[in-house]
C-alpha positions as CSV (number, residue, x, y, z in Angstrom):
1,M,-7.0,-20.8,-19.2
2,A,-6.2,-18.5,-16.3
3,D,-4.4,-15.3,-17.2
4,K,-1.1,-14.2,-15.5
5,G,-3.0,-11.9,-13.1
6,D,-5.3,-14.7,-12.0
7,L,-2.4,-17.1,-11.6
8,G,-0.4,-14.4,-9.7
9,W,-3.4,-13.8,-7.4
10,R,-3.9,-17.5,-6.7
11,L,-0.2,-17.9,-5.8
12,L,-0.2,-14.9,-3.6
13,A,-3.4,-15.8,-1.8
14,G,-2.4,-19.4,-1.5
15,A,1.0,-18.5,0.0
16,A,-0.6,-16.0,2.4
17,A,-3.3,-18.5,3.6
18,F,-0.8,-21.3,4.0
19,G,1.6,-19.1,6.0
20,A,-1.2,-17.8,8.2
21,G,-2.5,-21.2,8.8
22,F,0.9,-22.5,9.8
23,V,1.6,-19.6,12.2
24,A,-1.9,-19.8,13.7
25,R,-1.6,-23.5,14.3
26,K,1.7,-23.0,16.2
27,A,0.2,-20.1,18.2
28,I,-2.9,-22.0,19.1
29,T,-0.8,-25.0,20.2
30,V,1.3,-22.8,22.5
31,G,-1.8,-21.1,23.8
32,W,-3.5,-24.4,24.5
33,K,-0.5,-25.6,26.5
34,Q,-0.5,-22.4,28.6
35,I,-4.2,-22.5,29.2
36,T,-4.8,-26.2,29.8
37,G,-1.3,-27.1,31.1
38,K,-1.1,-30.1,28.7
39,E,-0.4,-31.0,25.1
40,P,-3.2,-30.6,22.6
41,P,-4.7,-33.9,21.5
42,T,-2.8,-35.4,18.6
43,N,-5.8,-37.5,17.5
44,P,-9.1,-35.9,18.7
45,E,-11.1,-38.6,17.0
46,S,-9.7,-41.2,19.4
47,P,-12.2,-42.4,22.1
48,E,-9.3,-42.1,24.6
49,V,-9.5,-38.3,24.3
50,E,-12.2,-36.8,26.4
51,L,-15.1,-35.5,24.3
52,A,-15.0,-32.0,25.7
53,E,-11.3,-31.7,25.0
54,A,-11.7,-33.0,21.5
55,I,-14.5,-30.6,20.7
56,G,-12.6,-27.7,22.3
57,W,-9.5,-28.4,20.3
58,A,-11.6,-28.8,17.1
59,V,-13.4,-25.5,17.7
60,V,-10.3,-23.5,18.7
61,T,-8.2,-24.7,15.8
62,G,-11.0,-24.6,13.2
63,V,-12.0,-21.0,14.1
64,G,-8.5,-19.8,14.8
65,I,-6.9,-21.1,11.6
66,E,-9.8,-20.0,9.4
67,V,-9.8,-16.4,10.9
68,A,-6.0,-16.2,10.3
69,R,-6.4,-17.4,6.7
70,L,-9.2,-14.9,6.1
71,L,-7.2,-12.0,7.5
72,A,-4.1,-13.0,5.5
73,T,-6.1,-13.3,2.3
74,R,-7.7,-9.9,2.9
75,A,-4.3,-8.3,3.5
76,A,-3.0,-9.9,0.3
77,A,-6.0,-8.5,-1.6
78,N,-5.3,-5.1,-0.2
79,R,-1.6,-5.4,-1.3
80,W,-2.8,-6.6,-4.8
81,H,-5.2,-3.7,-5.1
82,N,-2.5,-1.2,-4.1
83,S,0.0,-2.5,-6.6
84,T,-2.4,-3.2,-9.6
85,G,-5.1,-0.6,-8.9
86,E,-7.9,-3.2,-8.9
87,L,-9.0,-6.2,-6.9
88,P,-8.3,-9.7,-8.2
89,A,-11.1,-10.9,-10.5
90,A,-12.0,-13.6,-8.0
91,L,-12.8,-11.0,-5.4
92,R,-14.7,-8.4,-7.5
93,T,-18.4,-8.1,-6.8
94,A,-21.0,-8.4,-9.6
95,T,-21.4,-4.6,-9.4
96,D,-17.6,-4.0,-9.9
97,K,-17.6,-6.4,-12.8
98,I,-20.5,-4.5,-14.5
99,K,-18.7,-1.2,-14.0
100,N,-15.5,-2.6,-15.6
101,V,-17.4,-3.8,-18.6
102,A,-19.2,-0.5,-19.0
103,S,-15.9,1.5,-18.8
């Protein structure tokens, strides 16, 4: 069973990642419209969408959303560390875990 700290971290990290992904998707959509002059593909898997456009959209959204989630989770981890004095258990390295056991 997860302890309260673990559950708190999961909720914080999940909320941060969800929010960052949502904002990133909106920003990427606006950027796509400005750069290409057209709406992003709603169904890139469709054969009616040009292959280059479908691949471009997949790469841009995949990388953009994942980078936003990574940065948001790292920021949440920093905030967690500042308020609790230690990183969440899920983010501690093996060396950190050994130091905590030895203390």
